[in-house]
C-alpha positions as CSV (number, residue, x, y, z in Angstrom):
1,M,5.4,56.9,31.7
2,K,3.7,53.7,32.9
3,P,5.6,51.4,35.0
4,K,6.3,48.0,33.4
5,S,4.0,45.3,34.5
6,P,5.7,42.4,36.3
7,T,6.7,39.5,34.1
8,R,4.2,36.7,34.1
9,K,5.4,33.6,35.7
10,S,4.8,30.3,34.0
11,N,2.3,28.0,35.7
12,L,4.4,25.1,34.7
13,K,6.8,23.3,37.0
14,A,10.4,23.6,36.2
15,G,11.5,21.1,33.6
16,H,8.0,20.3,32.3
17,R,6.8,21.2,28.9
18,N,3.4,21.3,27.2
19,G,2.8,19.7,23.8
20,R,3.8,16.6,22.1
21,P,6.4,14.4,23.8
22,A,9.8,14.4,22.2
23,L,10.8,11.3,20.2
24,P,13.7,9.2,21.5
25,E,17.0,10.2,19.9
26,E,17.2,7.1,17.7
27,E,13.8,7.8,16.1
28,R,14.3,11.5,15.3
29,Q,14.7,12.3,11.6
30,S,16.9,15.3,11.8
31,Y,18.8,15.2,8.5
32,V,17.2,17.0,5.5
33,R,18.2,16.3,1.9
34,H,16.9,18.5,-0.9
35,T,16.3,17.1,-4.4
36,R,15.2,19.0,-7.5
37,Y,12.8,17.6,-10.1
38,N,11.5,18.9,-13.4
39,E,7.8,18.9,-14.2
40,A,7.8,15.4,-15.8
41,E,9.9,13.9,-13.0
42,N,7.6,15.4,-10.4
43,T,4.5,14.1,-12.1
44,L,6.0,10.6,-12.2
45,L,7.1,10.8,-8.6
46,L,3.6,11.8,-7.4
47,A,2.0,9.1,-9.5
48,N,4.4,6.5,-7.9
49,V,3.6,7.8,-4.4
50,K,-0.2,7.5,-5.1
51,R,0.2,4.0,-6.7
52,T,2.1,2.6,-3.7
53,G,-0.4,4.1,-1.3
54,M,2.2,5.9,0.9
55,K,1.2,8.8,3.1
56,N,3.5,11.4,1.5
57,V,6.4,12.0,-0.8
58,S,9.0,12.0,2.0
59,E,7.9,8.5,3.2
60,Y,8.1,7.2,-0.4
61,I,11.6,8.7,-1.1
62,R,12.8,7.3,2.2
63,S,11.5,3.9,1.4
64,V,12.9,3.9,-2.1
65,T,16.3,4.9,-1.1
66,L,16.6,2.7,2.0
67,N,14.7,-0.3,0.8
68,P,14.5,-0.2,-3.0
69,H,12.1,-3.1,-3.4
70,I,8.6,-1.6,-3.0
71,V,5.5,-3.6,-4.0
72,P,2.8,-1.2,-5.2
73,R,-0.8,-1.8,-4.1
74,L,-3.1,-3.3,-6.7
75,D,-5.2,-0.9,-8.6
76,E,-9.0,-1.4,-9.0
77,S,-8.8,-3.5,-12.2
78,E,-6.1,-5.8,-10.7
79,M,-8.2,-6.1,-7.5
80,R,-11.2,-7.1,-9.7
81,I,-9.1,-9.8,-11.5
82,A,-7.8,-11.1,-8.1
83,R,-11.4,-11.4,-6.8
84,N,-12.5,-13.2,-10.0
85,L,-9.5,-15.5,-9.7
86,S,-10.4,-16.3,-6.1
87,G,-14.0,-17.0,-7.0
88,M,-13.0,-19.2,-9.9
89,S,-10.6,-21.2,-7.7
90,N,-13.5,-21.8,-5.3
91,N,-15.7,-23.0,-8.2
92,F,-12.9,-25.2,-9.5
93,N,-12.6,-26.9,-6.0
94,Q,-16.3,-27.5,-6.0
95,L,-16.2,-29.0,-9.5
96,L,-13.4,-31.4,-8.4
97,R,-15.5,-32.4,-5.4
98,L,-18.4,-33.2,-7.7
99,C,-16.1,-35.1,-10.1
100,H,-15.1,-37.3,-7.2
101,Q,-18.7,-37.8,-6.3
102,R,-20.3,-38.3,-9.8
103,G,-17.4,-39.5,-11.8
104,L,-14.9,-37.7,-14.0
105,D,-16.6,-38.3,-17.4
106,A,-19.8,-36.4,-16.4
107,M,-17.9,-33.3,-15.3
108,A,-15.2,-33.1,-18.0
109,R,-16.9,-30.3,-19.9
110,D,-17.4,-28.1,-16.8
111,V,-13.7,-28.6,-15.9
112,Q,-12.6,-27.7,-19.4
113,Y,-14.6,-24.5,-19.2
114,C,-13.1,-23.5,-15.9
115,L,-9.6,-24.2,-17.1
116,S,-10.2,-21.9,-20.1
117,Q,-11.4,-19.1,-17.7
118,F,-8.3,-19.6,-15.6
119,R,-6.0,-19.3,-18.6
120,G,-7.7,-16.1,-19.7
121,L,-7.2,-14.5,-16.2
122,F,-3.6,-15.6,-15.9
123,A,-3.0,-14.1,-19.4
124,K,-4.4,-10.8,-18.1
125,L,-2.4,-10.9,-14.9
126,S,0.9,-11.6,-16.7
127,S,0.5,-8.7,-19.2
């Protein structure tokens, strides 16, 4: 029978650890809550997580339960509308500057056109 090899000593000093530093006690998330979902609820939950742009489901559930007012990120079509609205407001400001320079009567048609465009975008945003 072979004699047992001596136990390896750690090359670490006493009281020191390798790895990630421990979080302070007040930042630790040590309580776990389990919730069950059916297929439709889970699909809806995952869609909401994706829509809000949160990292994971736990972060979303924590935010919803502790701070129920979550503003979702804009989707691509809403971002396009917001960019159009911003560009149109810049154009409107330029038209107003021209109105002051050239007179209101000469620019009335252009202003009416811009206003109709604004109304169309506001209608899309409100629906």
